[in-house]
N, CA, C, O and the ligand as a Tripos MOL2 file, in Angstrom:
@<TRIPOS>MOLECULE
protein
  289   287    73     0     0
PROTEIN
NO_CHARGES

@<TRIPOS>ATOM
      1 N          -8.1200   -2.1650   94.5170 N.3       1 MET1
      2 CA         -8.1940   -1.9150   93.1420 C.3       1 MET1
      3 C          -9.7370   -1.8190   92.8800 C.2       1 MET1
      4 O         -10.4670   -2.7460   93.2310 O.2       1 MET1
      5 N         -10.2250   -0.7270   92.2790 N.am      2 THR2
      6 CA        -11.6390   -0.6880   91.8980 C.3       2 THR2
      7 C         -11.7170   -0.2550   90.5030 C.2       2 THR2
      8 O         -11.0140    0.6260   90.0090 O.2       2 THR2
      9 N         -12.6670   -0.9700   89.8680 N.am      3 PHE3
     10 CA        -12.8760   -0.6230   88.3950 C.3       3 PHE3
     11 C         -14.4710   -0.9530   88.2080 C.2       3 PHE3
     12 O         -15.0880   -1.6240   89.0350 O.2       3 PHE3
     13 N         -15.0390   -0.4310   87.0830 N.am      4 PRO4
     14 CA        -16.3890   -0.6080   86.8960 C.3       4 PRO4
     15 C         -16.6540   -2.1370   86.4660 C.2       4 PRO4
     16 O         -15.9610   -2.8030   85.6980 O.2       4 PRO4
     17 N         -17.7110   -2.4960   87.0780 N.am      5 ARG5
     18 CA        -18.1180   -3.8790   86.8010 C.3       5 ARG5
     19 C         -19.5510   -3.8270   86.0300 C.2       5 ARG5
     20 O         -20.4510   -3.0720   86.3960 O.2       5 ARG5
     21 N         -19.6480   -4.5970   85.0650 N.am      6 TYR6
     22 CA        -20.8900   -4.5180   84.4050 C.3       6 TYR6
     23 C         -21.5800   -5.8910   84.4940 C.2       6 TYR6
     24 O         -20.8970   -6.9130   84.5590 O.2       6 TYR6
     25 N         -22.8410   -5.9270   84.4970 N.am      7 CYS7
     26 CA        -23.6120   -7.0870   84.5740 C.3       7 CYS7
     27 C         -23.6180   -7.8380   83.1030 C.2       7 CYS7
     28 O         -23.8700   -7.2170   82.0700 O.2       7 CYS7
     29 N         -23.3290   -9.1630   83.1270 N.am      8 ALA8
     30 CA        -23.2990   -9.7800   81.9810 C.3       8 ALA8
     31 C         -24.7360  -10.0030   81.4630 C.2       8 ALA8
     32 O         -24.9930  -10.1440   80.2670 O.2       8 ALA8
     33 N         -25.6630  -10.0250   82.4600 N.am      9 ASP9
     34 CA        -27.1740  -10.2200   81.9900 C.3       9 ASP9
     35 C         -27.8030   -9.0300   81.4130 C.2       9 ASP9
     36 O         -28.4920   -9.1180   80.3970 O.2       9 ASP9
     37 N         -27.5700   -7.7940   82.0870 N.am     10 CYS10
     38 CA        -28.3960   -6.6520   81.8140 C.3      10 CYS10
     39 C         -27.4480   -5.3560   81.2260 C.2      10 CYS10
     40 O         -27.9280   -4.3440   80.7170 O.2      10 CYS10
     41 N         -26.1500   -5.5920   81.3940 N.am     11 ASP11
     42 CA        -25.2860   -4.5780   80.8830 C.3      11 ASP11
     43 C         -25.2720   -3.3140   81.6640 C.2      11 ASP11
     44 O         -24.6700   -2.3150   81.2700 O.2      11 ASP11
     45 N         -25.9520   -3.3680   82.7960 N.am     12 GLN12
     46 CA        -25.8240   -2.2290   83.6430 C.3      12 GLN12
     47 C         -24.6900   -2.3410   84.6780 C.2      12 GLN12
     48 O         -24.3390   -3.4330   85.1250 O.2      12 GLN12
     49 N         -24.1430   -1.2040   85.0320 N.am     13 SER13
     50 CA        -23.0090   -1.1820   85.9180 C.3      13 SER13
     51 C         -23.5730   -1.6970   87.2900 C.2      13 SER13
     52 O         -24.7110   -1.4360   87.6820 O.2      13 SER13
     53 N         -22.6510   -2.4640   87.9880 N.am     14 ILE14
     54 CA        -22.9890   -3.0530   89.3950 C.3      14 ILE14
     55 C         -22.3890   -2.2340   90.4340 C.2      14 ILE14
     56 O         -21.1660   -2.0950   90.4760 O.2      14 ILE14
     57 N         -23.1760   -1.6730   91.2890 N.am     15 VAL15
     58 CA        -22.9600   -0.7820   92.3150 C.3      15 VAL15
     59 C         -22.6030   -1.6820   93.5900 C.2      15 VAL15
     60 O         -21.5640   -1.5320   94.2330 O.2      15 VAL15
     61 N         -23.5140   -2.5660   93.8600 N.am     16 GLY16
     62 CA        -23.2280   -3.2190   95.1250 C.3      16 GLY16
     63 C         -22.6420   -4.5930   94.9450 C.2      16 GLY16
     64 O         -21.6300   -4.6850   94.2500 O.2      16 GLY16
     65 N         -23.1480   -5.6410   95.4760 N.am     17 GLU17
     66 CA        -22.6350   -6.9270   95.5510 C.3      17 GLU17
     67 C         -22.9110   -7.6130   94.0410 C.2      17 GLU17
     68 O         -23.9700   -7.5860   93.4150 O.2      17 GLU17
     69 N         -21.7740   -8.1710   93.6850 N.am     18 ALA18
     70 CA        -21.7800   -8.8180   92.3370 C.3      18 ALA18
     71 C         -21.2630  -10.3190   92.5430 C.2      18 ALA18
     72 O         -20.5630  -10.6160   93.5110 O.2      18 ALA18
     73 N         -21.6590  -11.2620   91.5510 N.am     19 GLU19
     74 CA        -21.2180  -12.5020   91.5890 C.3      19 GLU19
     75 C         -20.4280  -12.7220   90.4190 C.2      19 GLU19
     76 O         -20.6820  -12.0580   89.4130 O.2      19 GLU19
     77 N         -19.5150  -13.5550   90.4140 N.am     20 VAL20
     78 CA        -18.6390  -13.7690   89.2630 C.3      20 VAL20
     79 C         -19.4260  -14.8100   88.2900 C.2      20 VAL20
     80 O         -19.7660  -15.9090   88.7290 O.2      20 VAL20
     81 N         -19.6580  -14.4800   87.1660 N.am     21 ALA21
     82 CA        -20.3450  -15.2160   86.2140 C.3      21 ALA21
     83 C         -19.2490  -16.1430   85.3750 C.2      21 ALA21
     84 O         -19.4800  -17.3070   85.0510 O.2      21 ALA21
     85 N         -18.2690  -15.5760   85.1400 N.am     22 VAL22
     86 CA        -17.0830  -16.2600   84.3340 C.3      22 VAL22
     87 C         -15.8400  -15.7780   84.9440 C.2      22 VAL22
     88 O         -15.5690  -14.5770   84.9350 O.2      22 VAL22
     89 N         -15.0490  -16.6800   85.4890 N.am     23 GLU23
     90 CA        -13.7990  -16.2500   85.9650 C.3      23 GLU23
     91 C         -12.6840  -16.0180   84.9830 C.2      23 GLU23
     92 O         -12.4260  -16.8180   84.0840 O.2      23 GLU23
     93 N         -11.9870  -14.8150   85.2020 N.am     24 GLY24
     94 CA        -10.9620  -14.5960   84.1540 C.3      24 GLY24
     95 C          -9.8160  -15.6550   84.2740 C.2      24 GLY24
     96 O          -9.7010  -16.3400   85.2900 O.2      24 GLY24
     97 N          -9.0550  -15.7540   83.3090 N.am     25 PHE25
     98 CA         -8.0910  -16.6450   83.1430 C.3      25 PHE25
     99 C          -6.6780  -16.2040   83.1620 C.2      25 PHE25
    100 O          -5.7360  -16.9950   83.1130 O.2      25 PHE25
    101 N          -6.5540  -14.8760   83.2360 N.am     26 SER26
    102 CA         -5.1530  -14.2100   83.2190 C.3      26 SER26
    103 C          -4.7600  -13.7750   84.5760 C.2      26 SER26
    104 O          -5.4600  -12.9820   85.2060 O.2      26 SER26
    105 N          -3.7070  -14.2470   85.0270 N.am     27 ALA27
    106 CA         -3.1040  -13.9610   86.3400 C.3      27 ALA27
    107 C          -2.6960  -12.5300   86.3280 C.2      27 ALA27
    108 O          -2.6390  -11.9480   87.4110 O.2      27 ALA27
    109 N          -2.3810  -11.8440   85.1430 N.am     28 SER28
    110 CA         -2.0610  -10.5230   85.1100 C.3      28 SER28
    111 C          -3.2560   -9.4500   85.2520 C.2      28 SER28
    112 O          -3.1080   -8.2480   85.4710 O.2      28 SER28
    113 N          -4.4910  -10.1500   85.0780 N.am     29 GLY29
    114 CA         -5.7050   -9.3690   85.2060 C.3      29 GLY29
    115 C          -6.0330   -8.6280   83.8010 C.2      29 GLY29
    116 O          -6.9160   -7.7750   83.7110 O.2      29 GLY29
    117 N          -5.2790   -9.0190   82.7910 N.am     30 ALA30
    118 CA         -5.5860   -8.4940   81.4420 C.3      30 ALA30
    119 C          -6.8850   -8.9700   81.0520 C.2      30 ALA30
    120 O          -7.6310   -8.2460   80.3930 O.2      30 ALA30
    121 N          -7.2220  -10.1510   81.4120 N.am     31 ARG31
    122 CA         -8.6920  -10.5460   81.1810 C.3      31 ARG31
    123 C          -9.3920  -10.7980   82.5040 C.2      31 ARG31
    124 O          -9.1720  -11.8170   83.1600 O.2      31 ARG31
    125 N         -10.1770   -9.9200   82.8560 N.am     32 GLY32
    126 CA        -10.8260   -9.9870   84.1230 C.3      32 GLY32
    127 C         -11.9780  -10.8620   84.1890 C.2      32 GLY32
    128 O         -12.4250  -11.4360   83.1960 O.2      32 GLY32
    129 N         -12.4760  -10.9680   85.3870 N.am     33 ASP33
    130 CA        -13.7440  -11.8550   85.6830 C.3      33 ASP33
    131 C         -14.8780  -11.2000   84.9850 C.2      33 ASP33
    132 O         -14.8840   -9.9950   84.7330 O.2      33 ASP33
    133 N         -15.8430  -12.0210   84.6760 N.am     34 THR34
    134 CA        -17.2450  -11.4330   84.1530 C.3      34 THR34
    135 C         -18.1250  -11.4730   85.3940 C.2      34 THR34
    136 O         -18.1820  -12.4240   86.1740 O.2      34 THR34
    137 N         -18.7540  -10.4180   85.4820 N.am     35 TYR35
    138 CA        -19.7280  -10.3040   86.6250 C.3      35 TYR35
    139 C         -21.2480  -10.3740   86.2450 C.2      35 TYR35
    140 O         -21.5900  -10.2370   85.0710 O.2      35 TYR35
    141 N         -22.0890  -10.5740   87.1750 N.am     36 ARG36
    142 CA        -23.4990  -10.3400   87.1230 C.3      36 ARG36
    143 C         -24.0490   -9.9140   88.3590 C.2      36 ARG36
    144 O         -23.4040  -10.1020   89.3910 O.2      36 ARG36
    145 N         -25.1730   -9.3560   88.3870 N.am     37 HIS37
    146 CA        -25.8670   -9.0060   89.6340 C.3      37 HIS37
    147 C         -26.1960  -10.3480   90.2940 C.2      37 HIS37
    148 O         -26.4940  -11.3520   89.6470 O.2      37 HIS37
    149 N         -26.1220  -10.2920   91.6170 N.am     38 VAL38
    150 CA        -26.6170  -11.4420   92.3410 C.3      38 VAL38
    151 C         -27.9960  -11.7640   92.0310 C.2      38 VAL38
    152 O         -28.7420  -10.8760   91.6180 O.2      38 VAL38
    153 N         -28.4430  -13.0770   92.2100 N.am     39 ALA39
    154 CA        -29.9180  -13.5150   91.9700 C.3      39 ALA39
    155 C         -30.6860  -12.6540   92.8540 C.2      39 ALA39
    156 O         -30.3930  -12.4830   94.0380 O.2      39 ALA39
    157 N         -31.7730  -12.0590   92.2040 N.am     40 GLY40
    158 CA        -32.8910  -11.4800   92.8470 C.3      40 GLY40
    159 C         -32.4370  -10.0110   93.1510 C.2      40 GLY40
    160 O         -33.1440   -9.3330   93.8970 O.2      40 GLY40
    161 N         -31.3490   -9.5110   92.6390 N.am     41 ASP41
    162 CA        -31.0670   -8.1690   92.8960 C.3      41 ASP41
    163 C         -32.0550   -7.2790   91.9630 C.2      41 ASP41
    164 O         -32.0550   -7.4200   90.7400 O.2      41 ASP41
    165 N         -32.8700   -6.3820   92.6090 N.am     42 PRO42
    166 CA        -33.8180   -5.5560   91.8870 C.3      42 PRO42
    167 C         -33.1430   -4.6330   90.9370 C.2      42 PRO42
    168 O         -33.7960   -4.0670   90.0610 O.2      42 PRO42
    169 N         -31.8660   -4.4580   91.0720 N.am     43 ALA43
    170 CA        -31.1570   -3.5090   90.1190 C.3      43 ALA43
    171 C         -31.0020   -4.2100   88.7970 C.2      43 ALA43
    172 O         -30.8520   -3.5520   87.7680 O.2      43 ALA43
    173 N         -31.0320   -5.5040   88.7930 N.am     44 CYS44
    174 CA        -30.8350   -6.1780   87.4600 C.3      44 CYS44
    175 C         -32.0790   -6.1890   86.6500 C.2      44 CYS44
    176 O         -33.1060   -6.6930   87.1040 O.2      44 CYS44
    177 N         -32.0270   -5.6470   85.4550 N.am     45 THR45
    178 CA        -33.1080   -5.5710   84.5620 C.3      45 THR45
    179 C         -33.2100   -6.8190   83.6080 C.2      45 THR45
    180 O         -34.0800   -6.8860   82.7400 O.2      45 THR45
    181 N         -32.3590   -7.7140   83.7970 N.am     46 GLY46
    182 CA        -32.3590   -8.8260   82.9120 C.3      46 GLY46
    183 C         -31.6560   -8.5440   81.5460 C.2      46 GLY46
    184 O         -31.0490   -7.4970   81.3220 O.2      46 GLY46
    185 N         -31.7830   -9.5130   80.6990 N.am     47 ARG47
    186 CA        -31.1450   -9.4350   79.3760 C.3      47 ARG47
    187 C         -31.9750   -8.5210   78.4880 C.2      47 ARG47
    188 O         -33.2020   -8.5840   78.4080 O.2      47 ARG47
    189 N         -31.1880   -7.6500   77.8180 N.am     48 PRO48
    190 CA        -31.8310   -6.8610   76.8180 C.3      48 PRO48
    191 C         -32.5470   -7.7440   75.7140 C.2      48 PRO48
    192 O         -32.0790   -8.8220   75.3460 O.2      48 PRO48
    193 N         -33.6480   -7.2320   75.2460 N.am     49 ALA49
    194 CA        -34.3610   -8.0320   74.1900 C.3      49 ALA49
    195 C         -33.6020   -8.1420   72.9560 C.2      49 ALA49
    196 O         -32.8550   -7.2270   72.6090 O.2      49 ALA49
    197 N         -33.7490   -9.2460   72.2420 N.am     50 GLY50
    198 CA        -33.0590   -9.4520   70.9630 C.3      50 GLY50
    199 C         -31.6530  -10.0160   70.9290 C.2      50 GLY50
    200 O         -31.0610  -10.2750   69.8810 O.2      50 GLY50
    201 N         -31.0830  -10.2160   72.3360 N.am     51 ARG51
    202 CA        -29.8950  -10.8990   72.4460 C.3      51 ARG51
    203 C         -29.9570  -12.3440   72.9960 C.2      51 ARG51
    204 O         -28.9610  -12.9680   73.3610 O.2      51 ARG51
    205 N         -31.0800  -12.7610   73.0180 N.am     52 SER52
    206 CA        -31.3480  -14.0060   73.8120 C.3      52 SER52
    207 C         -30.5220  -15.1360   73.1600 C.2      52 SER52
    208 O         -29.8580  -15.8730   73.8890 O.2      52 SER52
    209 N         -30.5300  -15.3000   71.8760 N.am     53 VAL53
    210 CA        -29.8770  -16.3540   71.1810 C.3      53 VAL53
    211 C         -28.4220  -16.2470   71.3890 C.2      53 VAL53
    212 O         -27.7810  -17.2130   71.8010 O.2      53 VAL53
    213 N         -27.8920  -15.1490   71.1290 N.am     54 VAL54
    214 CA        -26.3700  -14.8820   71.3170 C.3      54 VAL54
    215 C         -26.0460  -15.1150   72.7800 C.2      54 VAL54
    216 O         -25.0340  -15.7660   73.0420 O.2      54 VAL54
    217 N         -26.8030  -14.6500   73.7500 N.am     55 SER55
    218 CA        -26.5610  -14.7510   75.1210 C.3      55 SER55
    219 C         -26.5900  -16.2410   75.5320 C.2      55 SER55
    220 O         -25.7480  -16.6920   76.3080 O.2      55 SER55
    221 N         -27.5380  -16.9710   75.0180 N.am     56 ARG56
    222 CA        -27.6390  -18.3840   75.4930 C.3      56 ARG56
    223 C         -26.3310  -19.0480   74.8130 C.2      56 ARG56
    224 O         -25.7610  -19.8990   75.4970 O.2      56 ARG56
    225 N         -25.8410  -18.7770   73.6470 N.am     57 ALA57
    226 CA        -24.6520  -19.3830   73.1440 C.3      57 ALA57
    227 C         -23.4870  -18.9960   73.9650 C.2      57 ALA57
    228 O         -22.6750  -19.8630   74.2860 O.2      57 ALA57
    229 N         -23.3310  -17.7280   74.3450 N.am     58 LEU58
    230 CA        -22.3680  -17.3270   75.1850 C.3      58 LEU58
    231 C         -22.3560  -18.1000   76.5900 C.2      58 LEU58
    232 O         -21.3240  -18.5520   77.0860 O.2      58 LEU58
    233 N         -23.5850  -18.1940   77.1510 N.am     59 ASP59
    234 CA        -23.6800  -18.7090   78.3610 C.3      59 ASP59
    235 C         -23.1290  -20.2310   78.3350 C.2      59 ASP59
    236 O         -22.4110  -20.7030   79.2170 O.2      59 ASP59
    237 N         -23.5780  -20.9320   77.1780 N.am     60 ALA60
    238 CA        -23.2890  -22.3300   77.1100 C.3      60 ALA60
    239 C         -21.7210  -22.5460   76.9380 C.2      60 ALA60
    240 O         -21.0720  -23.4400   77.4810 O.2      60 ALA60
    241 N         -21.2900  -21.6810   76.1860 N.am     61 LYS61
    242 CA        -19.6860  -21.7600   75.9180 C.3      61 LYS61
    243 C         -19.0760  -21.3020   77.3000 C.2      61 LYS61
    244 O         -18.0670  -21.9160   77.6450 O.2      61 LYS61
    245 N         -19.5050  -20.3900   78.0760 N.am     62 ALA62
    246 CA        -18.8480  -19.9650   79.2340 C.3      62 ALA62
    247 C         -18.9380  -21.0640   80.3580 C.2      62 ALA62
    248 O         -17.9860  -21.3120   81.0980 O.2      62 ALA62
    249 N         -20.1690  -21.7110   80.4290 N.am     63 ALA63
    250 CA        -20.2980  -22.8300   81.3800 C.3      63 ALA63
    251 C         -19.3560  -23.9080   81.0570 C.2      63 ALA63
    252 O         -18.7370  -24.5070   81.9370 O.2      63 ALA63
    253 N         -19.2370  -24.1650   79.7840 N.am     64 GLU64
    254 CA        -18.2930  -25.2230   79.3840 C.3      64 GLU64
    255 C         -16.7700  -24.9270   79.6770 C.2      64 GLU64
    256 O         -15.9440  -25.7920   79.9660 O.2      64 GLU64
    257 N         -16.5380  -23.6460   79.5640 N.am     65 SER65
    258 CA        -15.1280  -23.2080   79.8770 C.3      65 SER65
    259 C         -14.9220  -23.3630   81.3860 C.2      65 SER65
    260 O         -13.9020  -23.8730   81.8480 O.2      65 SER65
    261 N         -15.8840  -22.9240   82.1040 N.am     66 VAL66
    262 CA        -15.6820  -22.9720   83.5680 C.3      66 VAL66
    263 C         -15.6130  -24.3240   84.1180 C.2      66 VAL66
    264 O         -14.7580  -24.6240   84.9510 O.2      66 VAL66
    265 N         -16.5000  -25.1660   83.6720 N.am     67 SER67
    266 CA        -16.4090  -26.6820   84.1880 C.3      67 SER67
    267 C         -15.0770  -27.2640   83.7230 C.2      67 SER67
    268 O         -14.4710  -28.0490   84.4520 O.2      67 SER67
    269 N         -14.6110  -26.9040   82.5430 N.am     68 ARG68
    270 CA        -13.3870  -27.4390   82.1420 C.3      68 ARG68
    271 C         -12.2530  -27.0080   82.9270 C.2      68 ARG68
    272 O         -11.3420  -27.7660   83.2590 O.2      68 ARG68
    273 N         -12.3300  -25.5700   83.2710 N.am     69 PHE69
    274 CA        -11.2660  -24.9590   84.0390 C.3      69 PHE69
    275 C         -11.1970  -25.5290   85.5310 C.2      69 PHE69
    276 O         -10.1230  -25.7410   86.0940 O.2      69 PHE69
    277 N         -12.3860  -25.7470   86.0910 N.am     70 ARG70
    278 CA        -12.3890  -26.2970   87.4360 C.3      70 ARG70
    279 C         -12.2900  -27.8850   87.4240 C.2      70 ARG70
    280 O         -12.3970  -28.5020   88.4850 O.2      70 ARG70
    281 N         -12.1110  -28.4540   86.3770 N.am     71 GLY71
    282 CA        -11.9130  -29.8640   86.3100 C.3      71 GLY71
    283 C         -13.2120  -30.7030   86.7300 C.2      71 GLY71
    284 O         -13.1380  -31.8940   87.0330 O.2      71 GLY71
    285 N         -14.3370  -30.0170   86.7210 N.am     72 ALA72
    286 CA        -15.5730  -30.7010   87.0500 C.3      72 ALA72
    287 C         -16.1560  -31.6130   86.0040 C.2      72 ALA72
    288 O         -17.2030  -32.2200   86.2280 O.2      72 ALA72
    289 ZN        -27.9710   -7.4090   85.9480 Zn       73 ZN73
@<TRIPOS>BOND
     1     1     2 1
     2     2     3 1
     3     3     4 2
     4     3     5 am
     5     5     6 1
     6     6     7 1
     7     7     8 2
     8     7     9 am
     9     9    10 1
    10    10    11 1
    11    11    12 2
    12    11    13 am
    13    13    14 1
    14    14    15 1
    15    15    16 2
    16    15    17 am
    17    17    18 1
    18    18    19 1
    19    19    20 2
    20    19    21 am
    21    21    22 1
    22    22    23 1
    23    23    24 2
    24    23    25 am
    25    25    26 1
    26    26    27 1
    27    27    28 2
    28    27    29 am
    29    29    30 1
    30    30    31 1
    31    31    32 2
    32    31    33 am
    33    33    34 1
    34    34    35 1
    35    35    36 2
    36    35    37 am
    37    37    38 1
    38    38    39 1
    39    39    40 2
    40    39    41 am
    41    41    42 1
    42    42    43 1
    43    43    44 2
    44    43    45 am
    45    45    46 1
    46    46    47 1
    47    47    48 2
    48    47    49 am
    49    49    50 1
    50    50    51 1
    51    51    52 2
    52    51    53 am
    53    53    54 1
    54    54    55 1
    55    55    56 2
    56    55    57 am
    57    57    58 1
    58    58    59 1
    59    59    60 2
    60    59    61 am
    61    61    62 1
    62    62    63 1
    63    63    64 2
    64    63    65 am
    65    65    66 1
    66    66    67 1
    67    67    68 2
    68    67    69 am
    69    69    70 1
    70    70    71 1
    71    71    72 2
    72    71    73 am
    73    73    74 1
    74    74    75 1
    75    75    76 2
    76    75    77 am
    77    77    78 1
    78    78    79 1
    79    79    80 2
    80    79    81 am
    81    81    82 1
    82    82    83 1
    83    83    84 2
    84    83    85 am
    85    85    86 1
    86    86    87 1
    87    87    88 2
    88    87    89 am
    89    89    90 1
    90    90    91 1
    91    91    92 2
    92    91    93 am
    93    93    94 1
    94    94    95 1
    95    95    96 2
    96    95    97 am
    97    97    98 1
    98    98    99 1
    99    99   100 2
   100    99   101 am
   101   101   102 1
   102   102   103 1
   103   103   104 2
   104   103   105 am
   105   105   106 1
   106   106   107 1
   107   107   108 2
   108   107   109 am
   109   109   110 1
   110   110   111 1
   111   111   112 2
   112   111   113 am
   113   113   114 1
   114   114   115 1
   115   115   116 2
   116   115   117 am
   117   117   118 1
   118   118   119 1
   119   119   120 2
   120   119   121 am
   121   121   122 1
   122   122   123 1
   123   123   124 2
   124   123   125 am
   125   125   126 1
   126   126   127 1
   127   127   128 2
   128   127   129 am
   129   129   130 1
   130   130   131 1
   131   131   132 2
   132   131   133 am
   133   133   134 1
   134   134   135 1
   135   135   136 2
   136   135   137 am
   137   137   138 1
   138   138   139 1
   139   139   140 2
   140   139   141 am
   141   141   142 1
   142   142   143 1
   143   143   144 2
   144   143   145 am
   145   145   146 1
   146   146   147 1
   147   147   148 2
   148   147   149 am
   149   149   150 1
   150   150   151 1
   151   151   152 2
   152   151   153 am
   153   153   154 1
   154   154   155 1
   155   155   156 2
   156   155   157 am
   157   157   158 1
   158   158   159 1
   159   159   160 2
   160   159   161 am
   161   161   162 1
   162   162   163 1
   163   163   164 2
   164   163   165 am
   165   165   166 1
   166   166   167 1
   167   167   168 2
   168   167   169 am
   169   169   170 1
   170   170   171 1
   171   171   172 2
   172   171   173 am
   173   173   174 1
   174   174   175 1
   175   175   176 2
   176   175   177 am
   177   177   178 1
   178   178   179 1
   179   179   180 2
   180   179   181 am
   181   181   182 1
   182   182   183 1
   183   183   184 2
   184   183   185 am
   185   185   186 1
   186   186   187 1
   187   187   188 2
   188   187   189 am
   189   189   190 1
   190   190   191 1
   191   191   192 2
   192   191   193 am
   193   193   194 1
   194   194   195 1
   195   195   196 2
   196   195   197 am
   197   197   198 1
   198   198   199 1
   199   199   200 2
   200   199   201 am
   201   201   202 1
   202   202   203 1
   203   203   204 2
   204   203   205 am
   205   205   206 1
   206   206   207 1
   207   207   208 2
   208   207   209 am
   209   209   210 1
   210   210   211 1
   211   211   212 2
   212   211   213 am
   213   213   214 1
   214   214   215 1
   215   215   216 2
   216   215   217 am
   217   217   218 1
   218   218   219 1
   219   219   220 2
   220   219   221 am
   221   221   222 1
   222   222   223 1
   223   223   224 2
   224   223   225 am
   225   225   226 1
   226   226   227 1
   227   227   228 2
   228   227   229 am
   229   229   230 1
   230   230   231 1
   231   231   232 2
   232   231   233 am
   233   233   234 1
   234   234   235 1
   235   235   236 2
   236   235   237 am
   237   237   238 1
   238   238   239 1
   239   239   240 2
   240   239   241 am
   241   241   242 1
   242   242   243 1
   243   243   244 2
   244   243   245 am
   245   245   246 1
   246   246   247 1
   247   247   248 2
   248   247   249 am
   249   249   250 1
   250   250   251 1
   251   251   252 2
   252   251   253 am
   253   253   254 1
   254   254   255 1
   255   255   256 2
   256   255   257 am
   257   257   258 1
   258   258   259 1
   259   259   260 2
   260   259   261 am
   261   261   262 1
   262   262   263 1
   263   263   264 2
   264   263   265 am
   265   265   266 1
   266   266   267 1
   267   267   268 2
   268   267   269 am
   269   269   270 1
   270   270   271 1
   271   271   272 2
   272   271   273 am
   273   273   274 1
   274   274   275 1
   275   275   276 2
   276   275   277 am
   277   277   278 1
   278   278   279 1
   279   279   280 2
   280   279   281 am
   281   281   282 1
   282   282   283 1
   283   283   284 2
   284   283   285 am
   285   285   286 1
   286   286   287 1
   287   287   288 2
@<TRIPOS>SUBSTRUCTURE
     1 MET1         2 RESIDUE 1 A MET
     2 THR2         6 RESIDUE 1 A THR
     3 PHE3        10 RESIDUE 1 A PHE
     4 PRO4        14 RESIDUE 1 A PRO
     5 ARG5        18 RESIDUE 1 A ARG
     6 TYR6        22 RESIDUE 1 A TYR
     7 CYS7        26 RESIDUE 1 A CYS
     8 ALA8        30 RESIDUE 1 A ALA
     9 ASP9        34 RESIDUE 1 A ASP
    10 CYS10       38 RESIDUE 1 A CYS
    11 ASP11       42 RESIDUE 1 A ASP
    12 GLN12       46 RESIDUE 1 A GLN
    13 SER13       50 RESIDUE 1 A SER
    14 ILE14       54 RESIDUE 1 A ILE
    15 VAL15       58 RESIDUE 1 A VAL
    16 GLY16       62 RESIDUE 1 A GLY
    17 GLU17       66 RESIDUE 1 A GLU
    18 ALA18       70 RESIDUE 1 A ALA
    19 GLU19       74 RESIDUE 1 A GLU
    20 VAL20       78 RESIDUE 1 A VAL
    21 ALA21       82 RESIDUE 1 A ALA
    22 VAL22       86 RESIDUE 1 A VAL
    23 GLU23       90 RESIDUE 1 A GLU
    24 GLY24       94 RESIDUE 1 A GLY
    25 PHE25       98 RESIDUE 1 A PHE
    26 SER26      102 RESIDUE 1 A SER
    27 ALA27      106 RESIDUE 1 A ALA
    28 SER28      110 RESIDUE 1 A SER
    29 GLY29      114 RESIDUE 1 A GLY
    30 ALA30      118 RESIDUE 1 A ALA
    31 ARG31      122 RESIDUE 1 A ARG
    32 GLY32      126 RESIDUE 1 A GLY
    33 ASP33      130 RESIDUE 1 A ASP
    34 THR34      134 RESIDUE 1 A THR
    35 TYR35      138 RESIDUE 1 A TYR
    36 ARG36      142 RESIDUE 1 A ARG
    37 HIS37      146 RESIDUE 1 A HIS
    38 VAL38      150 RESIDUE 1 A VAL
    39 ALA39      154 RESIDUE 1 A ALA
    40 GLY40      158 RESIDUE 1 A GLY
    41 ASP41      162 RESIDUE 1 A ASP
    42 PRO42      166 RESIDUE 1 A PRO
    43 ALA43      170 RESIDUE 1 A ALA
    44 CYS44      174 RESIDUE 1 A CYS
    45 THR45      178 RESIDUE 1 A THR
    46 GLY46      182 RESIDUE 1 A GLY
    47 ARG47      186 RESIDUE 1 A ARG
    48 PRO48      190 RESIDUE 1 A PRO
    49 ALA49      194 RESIDUE 1 A ALA
    50 GLY50      198 RESIDUE 1 A GLY
    51 ARG51      202 RESIDUE 1 A ARG
    52 SER52      206 RESIDUE 1 A SER
    53 VAL53      210 RESIDUE 1 A VAL
    54 VAL54      214 RESIDUE 1 A VAL
    55 SER55      218 RESIDUE 1 A SER
    56 ARG56      222 RESIDUE 1 A ARG
    57 ALA57      226 RESIDUE 1 A ALA
    58 LEU58      230 RESIDUE 1 A LEU
    59 ASP59      234 RESIDUE 1 A ASP
    60 ALA60      238 RESIDUE 1 A ALA
    61 LYS61      242 RESIDUE 1 A LYS
    62 ALA62      246 RESIDUE 1 A ALA
    63 ALA63      250 RESIDUE 1 A ALA
    64 GLU64      254 RESIDUE 1 A GLU
    65 SER65      258 RESIDUE 1 A SER
    66 VAL66      262 RESIDUE 1 A VAL
    67 SER67      266 RESIDUE 1 A SER
    68 ARG68      270 RESIDUE 1 A ARG
    69 PHE69      274 RESIDUE 1 A PHE
    70 ARG70      278 RESIDUE 1 A ARG
    71 GLY71      282 RESIDUE 1 A GLY
    72 ALA72      286 RESIDUE 1 A ALA
    73 ZN73       289 GROUP 0 **** ****
């Protein structure tokens, strides 16, 4: 199954290797994983300007969700 993946950091489509930023929680796939470019990927242009506050808030929330999901 292939589908477009978009980087959570730079909003660009990911052509090559991607890492999972936030795992989806739906077994049906209705809510898929969130991807980002792998660290150091030159294709990643970083976060668009002006979204830093929102992005940080989302990152904090996502990190909290993932750690809770994994029981860490
Ligand atoms: Zn990226």
